[in-house]
N, C-alpha and C positions, 0 to 999 in steps of 0.2 A: 347733612353733616356739618357740625360747627367747625369753622376754620380756625386754626391755631393762630393766636396773636403772638408772633415770634418776637415782637419788640419787648415783651415782658421777659423773654429768655435771652436777651442780647448778651448779658454778662456771662452766664454759664456757657452759652453757645460759643462765644468768641474765645473763652478760656479753653474749652475743649478742642476747638479748631486749632489753637496754638499748640496744644499738646500733640494733636494728631499730626500736624505738620512736622514737628521737631523731635518726636520721640526717638527717632533713629540717631539723634545726636547725643542722647543721654549716656551712652556707654563708653566712648573713648576716654582715655586718661587725659589727653590733651587735644584741644582743637586749636587753641592759640595760647602762646606762652604768657601773654598779658593776663589772661584769666587765671593762670596758675599763680602769678604774682599776687593778684588781688586775694586769692584764696589763702595762700600761705601767710601773708601779712595779716589778713583778717583772722586766721586761726591764732596767730601770735597775739593779737589784741585780746582775744578771749582768754589767753593764758597769762595775761597781765603785762604784756609788752606795751610800749608806747611808740606810736609811729613818729618818725623823725628823731627818735632817740635810740630805740633798739632795732629799728628797721628803716630803710630809706627807699624812696622811689620818687618819680617825677610827678605823680598824680596827687590831687588833694585827698584829704583823709576820708571824704565821704564814701568813695567806692570801696574802701577797705572796711568801713563800718557796715556797708550793705552786705559784703561777703562774710563778715563776722556774724551778722544776723542769720544769713542763710546757712552758714556752717553750724550755728547753734541749733537752728530748727531742724536741719537735716543730719545732725550727728556727724558732720564732716564727710558725708557721702558725696562723691562726684556726681552720681546719678541724681541726687536731690538738688544739687546746685543747678544742674541743667533744667530740671523740672521747674524749679522756682524761677529761672530765667524765662522759660516758656510762659509761665503764669504772668510775669511782669509784662511780657510782650502782649499777651492776651488782654491784660488790664489796659495797656496803652491803646490797643485796638478798640476796646470798649469806650474809653474816654474820647477817642476820635469819633466813634459812633455817636456819642452824646453831643459832641461839638458840631458834627455835621448836621445833626437833626436840629440843634438849636439855631444854627446859622441859616439853614435852608428851609426848615419846616417839613422836610421830606424824609420819610423812613427809608426810601430807596437810596438816597444820597448817604444817609447814616450808615446803612449796611455796607455800601460800596466803600466808604471811607475806612471802616474797620477792617473789612476783608482785604482791601488794597494794602494796608499796612502789614497785615499778617504775611501776605505774599512778598511784598518788597523786602521784608526783613528776614525771610526764611528761604531764600533761593540760593544765594551765593555765599561761599565760605567766609570771605573777608568783608562781606556787606550785610552782616547780621547773624549768620550762622555761628560764628565765633563770638562768644559773649564779650562785649566791650562796653565801656562807660556810657557811650551814646544810648544804648538800649535802656540804661537805668535812669538817665536824666530826662529822656523824652516824655515820660508820663508826668513829670513835674511841670514841664512847659505847657503841655496840653491841659493839665488841671488848672493852671493859672489862667489860660485863655478861656476856659469854661466859666471861670469866675467873673472875668471882666467883659465878656462879650455880651452885648445887648444894651438895652436902655435902662432897665430897672436895676441899677447898680448902686450900692451904698459904699461908704468909705471902707467898711470892714471887708468888702469883696477885694478891694485893692490891697489892703493889708495882708489878707490871706494869700492873694496872688503873689505878692512880693516875697512872702515867706516861702512859698513853694519854689519860686525861682531861686531864692537864696540858698535853699537846701540843695537844689540841683546844681548851683554854682559850686558847692563844696564837693560835688561828685566830679564835675569837670568844668573848668572856667569858661569854656566856649559857649556855655548856655547864655552868656552875656549877649550874644548875637540875637537870640530869641527875645531876650528882655528888651533889647534895643528896638527890635521890630514892633513890639507891643507899645513901647513908650512913644516912638515916632508916630504910630497910628493914633494913639490917644491924643497927642498934641495936634495932629492934623484934623482930627474930628472936632476938637475944641475950637480950632481956628475956623473951620468950615461952618460950625453951628454958632459962632460968635459967643462962645463960652470958654475962652482960652484960660481965664483966671481959674475957673472950676477945674479944668483939665490939669492945670499945673499943680494947684494946691490941694485938690480933693482926690485926684486920681494918681498922677505921676509921682508927686512928692511922697505920699504914704507908701506907694509901691516901692519906690527907690530906697527910702529909709529902712524899711523892713527887709528889703533885698540884701542889705549889707549886714543884717543882724547875725546870721549864722557865721559869717566871716569874723565879725567882731567877737562873738562868743568863742570861736576857735582860737583867735589870738589871745583872748583872756585865759583860756585853758593853758596854752603854752607859756604865757607870762607867769601864771601861777606855778608852773613847773620850773621856771627860770630858763626856759628854752625859746625865748622870743627871737634870738639871733638865728637859731636853726629854722624856726617857722618862717621868718622873713626871707632867709636865704633860699629855702626850697620852694617858697611860694612865688617869689618874684625874680630872684637872680638866676636860678637854674633854668627856668623856662626861656629866659632871654638870651641864654648863651648857646643855644643849639643853632648850628649853621643852617642857612636857607639852602636847600638842595636843588629845587626845581626852578627853571626860568618861568617867566610869565606865560610864555608860549606853551610850555609843558603843563602849566596849571590850567590854562584855557582848555587844552585837550582833555585834561583830567575831569573838568566840569562837564564837557560835552560827552565824555565817555559814560558818565553816570546817566545822563538822559538817554543815551543810546542803549545802555545795558538794560534799562527798564523802559524800552521804547513803547510797549503797549500803553503804559500809564502816561507817558509823555504825550502820546498821540491823543489819548482821551482828554488830557488837560488842554491841549491845543484846540481840539474840537470844541470844548466848553468855552474857552476864551474867545473863539471866533463866533460864538452865538450868545452875545451878551443878553442878560435879563436884568430888568430894572431892580428886581428884588435881591439879587445877589451880586450886583456890580461892585458895591463897596467891599463885600466879602472876598470876591476874587482879587480885587485890588490889594487888600491886606495880605492875602496868600502869596501874591507875587512879591510884595515887599518882604514878607517873611522869608520866602525862598531866596530872594536876593541877598538878604542879610546873612543867612546861614551859609550860603554858597561862598560869599566873601570870606567868612570865618574859616571854612574848610580849606581855602586857598592860601591864607596868610602864612601858615607855618612852612610852606614850601615843600611839604612831604605829601606824596601821592598815595597815602594809605586809604584803602577802600572804606575802612570802618569810620573814617571821619564823615563820610557822606550819609551815614545813617541819620545824621542830624537833618538832612534834607528830605527824608522820607515822609514825615508828617505833613508838611505843606504840599508835597507832590501828591500824596494820597488824597488829601482833601480837594485839590484842584481836579484830579482825575475823577473823583467821586461826584463833583458838581455836574459832570456830563449827564448823570443819571436823573437829574431833576426832571420830573414829568412835563414841565412846561417847555423844555427844549425839544425841538422837532427835527433838526438837521441830522444827517447820516441816517435817514429813514431806513435804508437797506440793513443797517446794523440793528436798529431798534425793532425791526420786523422779525428778527430771529425768534422763534417760539420760545416761551419761557421754559418749557420742559428741556429743550436743547441747551439753553443757557445754563440751567441748573446742572444738567448732566455734564456739560463741559467743565463747570466749576468743581463739581465733585471729582471728576477725573483728574483735574489739575491738582487738587489737594492730595488725592491718593497717590498720584504719580510722584509728586515732590516727596511725600512721606516715605514711600517705598524706595525712591531713588536715594534719599539721604541715608536710610538704613543700609541699603546695599553698598553705598559708597564707603561708609565707615566700617561696615562689617568686613569688607574686602581690603581695607587699608591696614597695613601693619601697625599695630599698637606698640611701637618700639619701647616707650618708657615702661609699660607694664611688663614686657618681656625682660628688659634689662633689670627691673626691680626683682622679678622672680628669680633670675639668675643670682643676683646679689644676696637674696635672702638665704639661698642654699650655701653660700660661701662665707657669709659674715658670722663671726662668733659674737656672743652677747657682749654688748658694750662697744663694739667696733663701729667706727663712723665712716661715712662716705661723703666726699666732696663731689658735687655733680658737675663742677667746672662750667663749661659753656653748653652742656647738654640740658635737657628738660629738667627743670627743678621740681617738677611734680614727683620725681623719684624720691625726694625727701618724704613726702606724704605717704607714698606707697610703701616705704620702708619704716614708717613710724618715727622718723627722725626730724630734727630741726635743721634749718639752714646754718651752715658753718660761717656765714657772713651776713651782716645786716643788709648788704646790697643784694637783695633776694633775686631780682630779675637776672636771668642767666647772661644777659649781654652787658651789664653795667661795668664789669671789671675787664671786659675783653675788647672793647672798642674805644679808641682814643677820644672820640667826641663825647662819650658818656663820662669818661674819666676826667676830662677837662671841665665839662659842664658842672659836675658834682664836686669838683676839687678833691678828688680821691687821692690820697697818698697810697699809691699802688704797692710800693715797697712795704709800707707798714701793714697794709691789709693782707699782703701775701704772707708776712710773718705771722699775722693773727690766724690765718687759715691753717698754715702748716704746723703751727704750735699745737693745734688740736690733734695732730698725728692721725689724720684719716687713714684707715686701712686701705681704702681704694679711692682713686680719683678717676673721674670720667672726662674724656675730651672727645669732641667730634674730630673725625679724621681730617677735616678741612678747617681747623681752628686757626685764629690769628696768633702771631707770636709777639709777646710783650714781656714785661718784667715778671708777671705772674707765671706764664707758661714756661719761661726760661728757668725760673726757680723750681718749678715742679719737676722739670726734666733733670735738674741737678740732683734731686733726691729720689725721684721715682723713675720707673722704667715700664714700658709697654709690655704686658704679659699676655694680653688676649684682645681679640676683636669681637665685640658683642654685636647683636642685631642693631640695625638702624645706623650703621657706620660709626660705631662708638669704640674708642680705644679704652681699655681697662688698664690703669696704671697702678702698680704696687711699689712699696718702698724698695729701693735697691738693696740687694742682699737680704731680701725678706725671708728667705728660707733659714 
């Protein structure tokens, strides 16, 4: 019987595996409130709004354009948003497959790289299950590496690589760490091979110039609108104003916790590094440089958010995958495990994660959907809801728009956001209340500030809804 050449089916196989792993996450209304913000602002862009004019957040415009596209293709369906996210992860795994094969020449390493990324990004809620910006810029980084890795490279390869990195930069600025790793490696290669002039002017310079092209075009777009001040403020000033929250000791523990959380992959990477091969010594050196650069980037903000470390997953996946190179012989006891057993374990792992995620989310209270269903029964045509500091996906579930351009549910409720964005909270409070929302939602443990105090002067608590949410109505509403 003719054996199937699975390498020809790598792309559809990895896409289907991504869907199999994550299908249980397609149904909840909210996994992470950041995703809701991307979605609502993206929908607004489709409806003619302008980001940083009609809506505000702390992220670059790229992620909102991504969600605008997914909303357009999926008809505004949350199910399809999650499906498209799974496809992006599957595509990223395929690009890692291609990169692993190109760097090592081994199909085993290629499959290990792709499958490792699928697993790394689909196990923990805040490390890939919740859709975040890192999942959407990782494919741009890997695509750029595919273009520049190897000896047969032309100037246009570096131009295209720079463009990919630049587009990724407009999704989240931290991709600059990946670009730095690539640039440093190219310069080191040029110095080592005594062709530094070529590395600087035919490789790094074209890559760098094109890298900034999307940023320049975005600036030109806002300049044409007469909104350069807003663009510069939200691009540079806002991000520099957030306080550093963690000590360097906490950050060090944060980095170690990532390696411990994904210990099987860390262990395989260590095994591979301890058995150097001449053919992939430089490759592994680059991966360590890449991992170091992105690790530093995840630590600089001083916030220990798990999704930051999704950026570390591609180099870790490739390092772990390098252990599968057929020329490596150490850990013989592990390599002697029968192939049938290994495949069975892998299938069981995928099915276990898939069923586990579905079970977790099925048994988890979908508070926003329940709250929206209750409000649908009580709202008269034309009546509005202000979601307060509760999940702003309720706007979408009710078919309404956000009553404030500060869409993310925390921006008006926490002092560090208000200060960083220079929000006039009194003015924004007047703007919200002037729209006379019929109902206002507040979590039972919300902070107290100008906004909430003003709400309580005009509204009163009339009910407690599921998910520990107070329903407020205008005083003397009867």
